[in-house]
Structures are given as C-alpha cells and as structure tokens.
C-alpha positions in Angstrom: 21.8 -16.5 -18.7 21.7 -15.4 -15.4 19.2 -13.4 -13.6 20.2 -9.7 -12.9 21.4 -9.6 -8.8 19.2 -7.7 -6.8 20.3 -4.2 -5.4 19.5 -3.1 -2.0 19.6 0.3 -0.8 22.1 1.1 1.6 20.4 1.3 4.9 23.8 1.4 7.2 23.0 4.9 8.3 19.5 3.6 9.8 21.2 0.7 11.2 23.6 2.9 12.9 21.1 5.4 14.3 18.9 2.2 15.6 22.2 1.0 17.5 22.7 4.5 18.8 19.1 4.8 20.3 19.1 1.5 22.0 22.2 2.5 23.6 20.9 5.7 24.9 17.8 3.9 25.8 19.9 1.1 28.0 21.7 3.9 30.0 18.4 5.7 31.1 17.4 5.0 34.7 14.0 2.9 35.1 12.3 6.1 36.0 13.2 7.7 32.7 12.1 4.7 30.9 8.7 4.9 32.3 8.5 8.3 31.6 9.4 7.3 28.0 6.6 4.8 28.1 3.8 7.1 29.6 4.7 9.6 26.9 4.2 7.2 24.2 0.8 5.9 25.7 -0.1 9.9 25.7 0.7 10.2 22.0 -1.1 6.9 21.2 -4.0 7.6 23.1 -5.9 9.3 20.3 -5.1 6.6 17.8 -6.5 4.1 20.2 -9.6 6.1 20.8 -10.5 6.2 17.0 -10.1 2.7 16.8 -12.4 1.9 19.4 -14.8 4.1 18.0 -14.6 2.7 14.8 -14.8 -1.3 16.1 -17.5 -0.1 18.1 -19.7 1.6 15.1 -18.9 -1.7 13.1 -20.1 -3.9 15.9 -23.4 -1.9 16.1 -23.7 -2.0 12.5 -23.2 -5.9 12.4 -25.8 -6.1 15.1 -28.3 -3.9 13.6 -28.1 -5.8 10.1 -28.3 -9.3 12.1 -31.4 -7.9 13.9 -32.6 -6.9 10.8 -32.4 -10.2 9.3 -34.4 -11.9 12.0 
C-alpha cells in the first residue's frame, strides 16, 4: 500500500505579499531604509531590555548559588 500523500496548505498569497514587500523596499531610498531600521530598533528595544534583565538575573542567581557552594 502507498502511504497517503501529504497535502500542504496554499501559501501562494503569503509568497506574493512577501515578494511585493521586497520590491517596495528595494524601490525606497537609502535614507528611507535607514529610517525603517531605526523604527525597527525602537520597536524591538523593550524586548531587548527585558531579555538583558532576564539574563542579568539568571547570571546573578548562578553566581549566588556558586558562591554558596564554596
């Protein structure tokens, strides 16, 4: 018996939108592209701060546990 064929969802609309977005970005000036990246950095900044705080807390916990082992 043949195994059933895998049916994948149609993502052609997603791929089309992605290609359109790439063409739109390619048409933009260098300054506009820089402004886009600055906007992205601003939107990502809160997540980066939270990640840094989590990592700092994790490091502090590891250091305190290794200090108590001595």
